[in-house]
N, C-alpha and C positions, 0 to 999 in steps of 0.2 A: 572544520579541520579534524582529521582523525586523531584520537588520543594516542599517546605512545603505547607500545606493546608492553606487556608484563610477562614474566615467566613463572610458571608454577611447577613445583616438584611433585611428580606423580609416580610413586614407586621409584624405580630406577631411571625414569625418564624426566626430561625437562620439556614441558609443553608450553609453547609460546601462545599467548592470547593476544591477538591483534585487535586494535580498536576496542579495548575492554569496556569503555564507557558507552558504547553504542547501545541504545535502548531497543530491546527486542519485544517487550510487552508494554506498549505505550500507556495503557490505562493504569497500570500499577508500577511502572517505572523499572521493571526488571531489565538489567543490562546483560550484555554478553558475558561479562565477567561472572555475574551471579549465576548464569546458566551453567557455565563451565564448572564453577565451584560447587554448584548443587550436585552435578553428576559425580564429582570427586567425593563429596560427603556421603553419598549413598552408594559409592562405587562397589563395595563388596556385594551388595544385593543385586545391583544392576549387572555386574559381571556374571553372577550366578545365572541370571535369567538369559544372558546372551552368550555365555561362554562357548567358544568354538562354533557358533552358529553363523552361517551366512546372514548378513543383516542389511536391510534396505534403510536408507537414510531419507528422512523428510526434512528438507532444509529450508530455512527462511533467513537467508543471509542479510536481508534488509528489514527484518522484523516480521512478526506474525500478521501484520496488516497487509502484507504483500503476498502474492501467489507463491505457493510452495514449489520447490524443486524436488521431485520424488526420484531419488537416485538409487538405481539397482546395481550400478557398476562403480567400482572405485576408480578415480582418475589415475591414468598411467603414472603421473608424477605424485608420489607420496613417500614418506620416510621409509627407509629400508626395513625398519622394525615392524611396520604395520603389515599385517598378514591379510591374505585374501583366500577365498575358497571358490572353486569353479562350480557353478550351478547351471542346470539346463531348464529352460523355460518350456511351456507347453508347445510352443512352435518348433522346438528342437534347437533353437539358438542357444548359445552358451554365453556366460558372462563371469567375470571375476568380481565377486562381491566382497565387501568387507567381512573379514573373519575376526570376531572380537576375541582377543586372547588376554587382554590386560586392561586395567582401568584407564591407563594412559590413552588407549585407542579410543575409548569413549570420550575422554576429554578432548582429544585431538579433533574428533568429528564435531563435538559441540562448538569448538572454535570455528569450524567451517559453517556454522549456522544451523547445525542439526538440532532440531527441537525434539522430534519424535524418532525413536529407533524401532524398527520393525523386523525382528528376527524370524528366520525360517524355522520350521518345526523339525529340522534335521541338524546333525553335527557335521563339521567339515570332514571328519574321518569317514563318513558314509552318507553322502548327500542324497542317496536314493531310498533310504529307509528311515522314516520319521521315528523319533523317540518321544514324541509328545502328541497326545490326543487333545484337541482344543474344543471347548464348548463355549461358543460366543452367544450370549443372551442379549438380544437387542430389542428393547421395548419399542413398540411402534409409536409414532407421533401422538402426543397427548397423554401417554401413559406415564405415571410417576415411577420414580426409582424403586418404590416399594414393590411394583410388579416384577421387576427384574430380581429383586431380593427373594420374593416367594419362589420364583422359578429356579433360583440358585439353590435354595434349600431342598426343593424337589429333586434337583439334579443330584444333590448330595445323597438323598435317599436311594435313588436308582443306582448310583455308583456303589453305595454300601451293599446293596443286594447283589452286585456283581463282584464283590470282594475288592473293590478299588477305592483308593483315596484320592480326592481331588483337592487342588489348591486354588483358593478363590482370590480374585482381585477386582477392584473397580476398573472400568475401562478408561477412566479419566474424563468421561463424559456422562452418558445416561445409562450405559450398560454394565454388564458384569461378565468377566471371563473366568472359566474354570479350566485348569490345566491338569492333565493326568500323564505322568511318565509311563511310557510303554516300552516294551522290548523292541529294539530296532531290527525286527525280523520281517516286517511286511512293507510292501511298496506303497506309494501314494494312493493308488486306486483302492487297495485293500483297507488302508487306514481311513480313507474317506468313506468307504462302505461301513466300517465300524462306527464312524461318526454319525452316519445316517441312522443306523440301528439304535444307537444310544439316544439320538434326538427323538426318534419315534417312540422309544420306550418312555421318555419323559413326557412327551406330548400326549401319549395315550392315557397317562394317569390324570392329566388335567387339561383336557382339550379346550376348555373355555379360557384357560390362562396362557397356554403355550401352543405354538404352531410350528410346523416344519414347512409351511407353504412357501415355495420359492418366489412365487409371483405376488407382488405387493397387494394387488387387488383382492387376493384371497386371505390375507392375514388378519384383517379386522383389527379390533382393539386387543391384541394379544402380544406376547413376547415371542419374537421369532428366534429360533435356534439356527444360526447360520452354519449349517453342516459343511458348506463349501469352504470354510476356513481351513479344512483339513486337506484341501486339494493342493497340488503342486503350485508353487509361486503365489500362494495366498498367505498373507501374513497378518498378524494382529500386533498391536503395540506392545512393547516389552514392559514387564514389571519395572516400576520406578521411572518409566519414561514420562517426560513432560508432554503435555498436549498443547497444540497451538490455539489456546483459548485465552481470552483476555485475563481470566483469573489464574492462569498458569496451573490448572489442575494437573495432577499426575495420576498415572495408573498405579494404584496403591495396593500392594499385597496386604491381605487381612487374614486373621484367624477366623474360623467359622463363628466363634462367639462374638467377635467384633462386628461381623456382618449384621448381627441382629438389629443394631440401632445405628449403623454407620451412615454418615452423610458424605457423599463424594466431595462436596464442596470444602470439607475440612482438610482434604489432602492436597496440598499445593507445593509448588517449588519452595515456598518459604516456610512451610510447616513441617515438611517431611524430614529435613535434616535433624531436627530435635527429636522427632519420633524415632528415627533410625538410631540416633545416639543412645536413646533410652532402651529401645526394645531390640535393636539389631534387625536382622532379616527374619521376619516371621515365616518365611518360606525356606528357611535353611535346610529343612528335611526333605525338600522336594525330590532330590536325587537318591534318596535312601532306598527306594524300591521301585522297580519297573515292572509293569503288569503285562500279562498276555491279553490279546484282544480276540482270542479264538472263540470265546462265548459270543461276543458281539458279531463276529463274522458268521457264526452259525445261525444266529437270529436273522441276520440280513439275508442269508441264503434261503431261509424258510419263509421269508416274508413275501407274499404275493404282490406287494406294491412295487417291488423292483427298484430300479435306480431312480434318481432325481436329476433334474437339469444341472448342467455344469455352468460356470460363469460364461458370459458372452464371448470372452477372448479365447476360449478353448476351441480346438478343433472338435468336430463331432466325435463323441466317444462311443465305443461299443456298448450296446444295451441301454443307451441314454434315451429317454422319451423325447418327443418333439419339443424343440426349444422355441415354443410359440406361446405368447401370452394367451391364457384361456379365453378371454373375451374375444380376442381376434380370431382364435381358432373356431369359436362358435359362429362368429359373424361370417367367416369364410365358408363354413359348412352350410349355413342357411342360404348364403348367396348361391352356392353351387346347386342346392336342391330346389331353388326357386325357378 
């Protein structure tokens, strides 16, 4: 039988938490109430990361042991105070996505079973011009977190040479994310090109550690920089977001000094509230300065390597190379020549 609901005061709102004792993380016994209260406890930081951004919801209303509902559209039935933003997908279709404007919106969605929040790299005021350049450092299977750490510090060096400051966080799993605020003057294609130029600049400095190879068969034992996270309708998990893992790890914002010996397993739904109460949001300065990407676009234009493949759900894009796995392309070529 479902447990009675409770009501939590979140700013000026009262958020109802239905079935608060329902267990969402079976191995450690985290309940829905704990999930909602977690997001309230780190609300200032989570709101800064998602403020005014169209945000996708990864919901597990029956617990993380069940399949997720990845929701890009807000249900038509929702409280009047909950806001939305209209976004356009690569197909040209449009949708009204959640627009996070207050902590209560995050708590409300957590009550719907939202474990992960995935904000777009744009603000609702201008959904066609990203204000964030994202560097997603993804160590390939078998590599330790330390490989991603080394790639992150290398990323910091390249950004410094460009006169940029990046803000680092764990992914809540094995990887690392670095965010750079940029001026919202360029469209998704241009920002993706800047991301490719930055990824190549990082990989060129340490080709044995880092790769930009889109095809998994070409990556080897290296850290992949997923440049396509800067494309339209591609999102990464928000800072402070919980992940659907049995240990309830979160995507934890860090200082660069903390990254030196950080262990992602230390940052969980149950440890982050005390850290936040003590340190506050260590990314509080992320909006202080927005950078130009003109230098990166110039590098991209001068690079003979040209464009890289888009994700498979995209229509064929101008200037994009063949979207065919290299080994299959070679096999087809050999078959045609035989």
